[in-house]
N, C-alpha and C positions, 0 to 999 in steps of 0.2 A: 496686373496684380497676382500673387500667389493665392490659391486657394486656402482656406481655413485648414483645412487637413495636411496642406504641405508647411503652413507656418506653425503650426502650433510645435511647441515642444515643452520640455520639462525645464523649470528653471532650478539652478542650484540654490540651496537652503544658504541664507546669508550666516557667514561664520561668525559675525558680528550683529546686533541690532543697531539701527540707525540712530539711537540714543548716544552711541559712542561718539557720533560725530557733533562735536561741541559748536561748531558753527549753525548746524542744521537745529541744535537745541535753541540756541540764540534767536534764530528766525522764527522757530516755533512758538517761543515764549512771547516774543513781539507780535507775532500774528494772533496769539491766543488774547492778549491782553487788548488788542485792536478790535478782535471779532466780537468780543463781550460788548465792547463801547458800541459797536456799530450793531448789535441785536438791540442795545438800548433804544437807538435811534428809529431803528425798525418798526418799534411798537410807538416810542414817543414823538415820533415828528408827524405823523397822521394824528395822534391826540394833540398836539398843538393845534391843529387845523379843527378839528371837531370839537374839542372842550376850552381851547382859547380865543379862537377866531370863529367859532360856530359856521364852520363851512358845512356846505349841502354834501351829498354824497357824491354828486359829478364833479364838485370843485376836490373833494378828497382823490377821486379818481384821478384828475390831473394832477395832482400834487405827487401820487404814486407813479404816474406817468413819466414826470418831469425828473424823478430820480434815476429812471433808466433808460430815458431817451438818448442821453449821451452815448450810451453804447452803440446806437446807430449809427452816430456820426462820428465818434473818435476812435471807435476800434480798430479799424484798417490801418488809419495813421498811426495809432499806437504801437499797432504790431509792427510796421516798418522801421519806425522809430527805436524800438526795442530791438529788434534784428541788427541794426546799424551801429550800436554802442552797448558797452557796458550797463547793465540794467539795475544795480544796486544804486549808484546814484540817482536815477530815475524813480526808484522806490522810496530814497528819501525825501526827494523833492516833492512827491506825491502826498507821503505822510504829512508834509508841512503844511501844503495847500489844503487837503482835508480838514486837518486841524483848524486852521484860520476859518473856512467856510462855515463848516458846524458850529465853531465857537461864537461867530457873528450871530447866530439867532437867539441864545439867551442875552447877548449884548442889548440887541434891539428891542428885546423884550422888556429889558429893564429900563431903556431909554425910552419906551411908550411908542416906537415907531415901526413895531412890526406888524405887517399886513400879509395877506395870502399872496400878494404879488411879490414882495420881498422874499417869502418862504419859497415860493417857486424859484426864484432867481437863486437863491444860496444853494438849494436842493439840487439845482441844475448845475452848478460851478463843483459842488461836492461831488455830484455823481460824474462829472467829466474827470475830475482827479482820480475818483474811486476806479474809473476804467483803466489807468495806467497802472493801480495797484494791482488789481485783479491779474491783469494780462500780465504783468512784469513778474507776480509773485510765481504765477503757473510756469513761465518761462525761465526764471531764475532757478527754482527748485532743481531741475534735471542735473544743471551744473555743478549745485553744491553736494548733492549725494552720488553713491554709485549705483548705476542702474539697477544693481540685484537688490538695492535698499530701496527703489523708487516706489513700489507699491505700500511698503511699512510705513514711508514718509508721508504719502499721502493718506494713508489711514490714519496717523498720527493728525494730519493737518483736520481731517474730517471730524477725528475726536474733539479738536479744538471747536470747530464749527458747532458739534453737538453740545459741549459745555457751555459755549457762548449762548445758544439758544435755549439752554435751561435758565444759566444765571441772567441774561440779558432782559427779557421780558418779565421775569420775576421782579428783578431789581428796577426796570423801568415803571411797571406798575407801581411799587412801593414809593420810588422818588416822585413820581407824577402827582401822587396824593400829598406827599410832604413838602415837596419844592414847587410844585407846578411842571406842565410839560416841556416849556421852553428851556428852564433853569435844569432840567435834568438834561439836556443836551450836551452839559457841558463834561459831563462824563466821557462822551464819545470823543469830544476834542481832546481831552486829557489822554485818552487811549492810545490817538493817532502818535502822540508826541513818545509815548512809550515804546511803540514800534518802530520809530524812527530812531531813538536812543538804541535798540537792540541791532539794528541794520548798521549802525556806526560802529559796533563792537566785532563783528565779523571779521576774521582775519584772513581766509581764504581769499588769495588773489584771483579776481577775475578778467581773464584776458579780454581785450578787445576783440570784436568779432573780426574774422579774416577775410576780408574783401578781395576778390581776384580784380584789380584794378578800380577803375572809378565806381562810385554807387550807381547801380542803374535808377532810370526814372521812377519816382513814386508809382506811377500807375502800372508800371511793369512788375514792380516788387508787390503791389497790391494783389495784381492778377495771379501772381506765382502763390500769395497765402491762400486765394481762394481755389486755386488749382489743388492745394494741399488737401482740402477740405472736399470739395466736389469730386476731385480725382480718385478719391477713394471712395468705394462702395461703403466699407464700413463705417467711416466718419460720415460720409452723406446721409447714410440711413439713421444714425444716432442723431444728427443733427435734426433732420426732419420729424423725427419722433419727438424729441425735446422741444422744439419749438412751439408744437402742437400742445404739449404737456404745460409749457411756460405760460402760454398765451391763456389757456383755461386756467390754469392756477390762479394767474395775477388777476382774472378778473371774479374769481370765487373769494379770495382773500379781501380784495378791497370792497365787496359788497359785505364780507362776514364782519369785518371790522365794525361798519357803521350798524350793521343787522345784529350784531351782539350786545351793542351799547343801546341803541334807541328801541330795538323790537324786544330782545330778550331782558333786557335790564342788568346786564352785567355792569360792575364797577371796574374800574381800571386794574384793578388789583386781581379781582377775578378774572379778567381776560390776560392779563399776563401770566397768572397761573394756567388757564387752559392752554395756552400756547407754550408754556414751559412745559407742560407735561408731554407734549408732542415731543419736545427736544429730548426728554429722559430717554425715550424710546430710541430717539436718533443716535444718542449715546451708544445704546447697547448695540444697535446696529453698526458703527464705526468699529466697535470692539470686535466684531465676528465677522466683518465683511470679508476679508481676506481668507480667514479658516475655511467660511461658507465656500467662497470661490475653489479653494484646494479640494475641498470635500465633495463637493456637489457638480463642479464645473463650473465654466464662466457663464455660457449660456442659459442653463437651467436657472442659475440663481437671479440673472437679471430678467428672467420670464416673470418667476414669483415676485421680484421687487417691483417690476412695472404694474403687475395688476392689483397689488397691495396697494401702491400709491395711487393708482386711478381710480379704485372703489374706497377709499377710506372716508373721502370727504362726503361720501352720501350719508353718513351717519349725522352730519351737521343740520340735516332736516328733521330730526326727530324732536329735539329739545322745542319748549314753548316757553320757556322761563329761565330761572337763575336757580332754581333749586339743586340741594346737591346730585341729585340723580342727574337733572340736565348737566351740571359740571361734568361729571363723570363721562357723559357719553359725548360730551363736546372735547373733552381730553382724550378720548379713546380715539376720536377721529383724526386729532392731531397727533396722536402716537402711530396710528396705523401708516399716516403718511410720512410721517418723519423718519421711522425706523426704515423703511422701504426706499425712501428718497435718497438717504445717505448711504445704503448699500449700492444701490444704482450710480450715485456721484464717484464712491471710490474707486470702482471698477472702469468705469467709462473714463474718467480723468486719468487714470492709469495708461489705459489702453491708447488715448490720444497721444499721450506723451511718448509710447513706446514705439508706436508705428509712424512717428514723425522725425526728419532729421532735426538736428539741433538748430541749425543755421533756419530753419523755417518754424521753430516752436512759437516764436512771438506772434509770426504772421499767420501761422495755424489758429493759435487761439485767439487772436484779433477777428480773425474771419468768424471763426466759430460762435464766439461771444456776441458778435454783432448782431447774429441773425437770433442766436438764441435768446440774450435778452433784449433784443429788439422787439421781439414777440411781446414782451413784459408790458411795456408801456402801450401797446395796441389793445391788450387784455385788460390793463386796468381801467383804461377809457371806456372800452366796452361794458366791464361791470359797472363804472359808474352811469354811464347812459341807460343801462337796464333797470339799474335801481331807480332813477329818476323817472323813466318811462311807465316801467310795470309793477312798480314798487317793490319793497325790499324782499318779501318772501318769494315772490315770483322770480326775482333775480337771482335768488338764492340757489332756488330749485333747478332754471335752466343752466346756471354756471356749473354746479357741481356734476348733472348730469352730463354736460358736455366733456368735464375733465375725465369720464371714461374713456372717451374717444381714442387716447394714443395707444391703448391697449390692441388697438386694430392693426398698427404696425408691426405688431411681432412677427405674424407668418411671411412678412416679406424684408425680413433684415437677416443678414448673413450673421451679424453679431450675435444673433439669439442661438445659432447654431457651433457657436465655437464652444469647445471643451475647456482650452486653456489658452493662457495670453500668447498673441502672435510673437514672432521673430522682430526686432526693431530692425530698421531700413539698412543699417550698417552689421549685422549679424549673419554668420553663414546659417544656410538652411541646415538644419539636422540630417 
């Protein structure tokens, strides 16, 4: 591996923005609609358990775990699958599957057959389909836009995440109060169908992957994807830090959802507004992330973003009720977290895509996400166990203090010493 100083180079400024690419706009539009629906589910699904099924904090922890557990089992296989065939048809099928599994929850509620175990099962199946969507989208995008537009495209995608995080929780909080939590999930089911329709309108031909001879055994393909991550010091260090963060953040958010409703006394609408406040800041971060990277350098911006994300949740320990002042503090905690995480994500996702050959993109993303999001269910269960054993307040304190520990990776990672984006694997050194 070449050093950061050797690989760093100045990127040419795009002559035209990525919005000139009509196929990207179609993909982006469908993703944005789907992401709003997904963020509705992000809040509404645990509220189905809390408000409709009267679940315990441990059961909520298991529910959050079932949503992300498929990442551990499915990601590696999904990466191999997506590297061996065209990615758009897989995305279409995954959208359809997600619409069906999420849509069955309100149907089961209307029929009076919804239970915590059925909720676990449908969340698990939807989570497995979502793995193919997430890995496929990350791997499909670099083939849809030019490399010089990739950072811009990822920035636009993160804007969509931020807009969804603003609209989704707020919309979910309002709809839960009007329609009940299970019926609110029908919004997400419809959003997947919108994403499916947008994918079908993309005109750019996606060639089938060029395979030299028969496809290698699955185990060898999986191993190659793992080597793409762990053979790169940059990706390896990013992954270890992000896994630590994901574990602690999922523990904290699992406890916080129950803590906010049962200990602080927030309504579903107030909770949606608090989480939505964080998304407003995330939108601002998404809009300026690439400018900050260009102005101050890749590494310094990541240092600030990491520290900000790790420390923001400490503010959640201050409120003791649901007064306007308490809501402002809770919103500030979410804002600090959201703005910094989105800056970190835009830069690191682009970095991963740039340094990985296209033939390995899906397997790299599958391997990376298996471990990254595999840490999430473990964190959610840990948060649930903490809440059940030591109480909600103590569990909140432990989890948000633990969330400060990923900052300890900063001195040991070469990524934080980079000034500019490194060269791609197929680009000549400057």
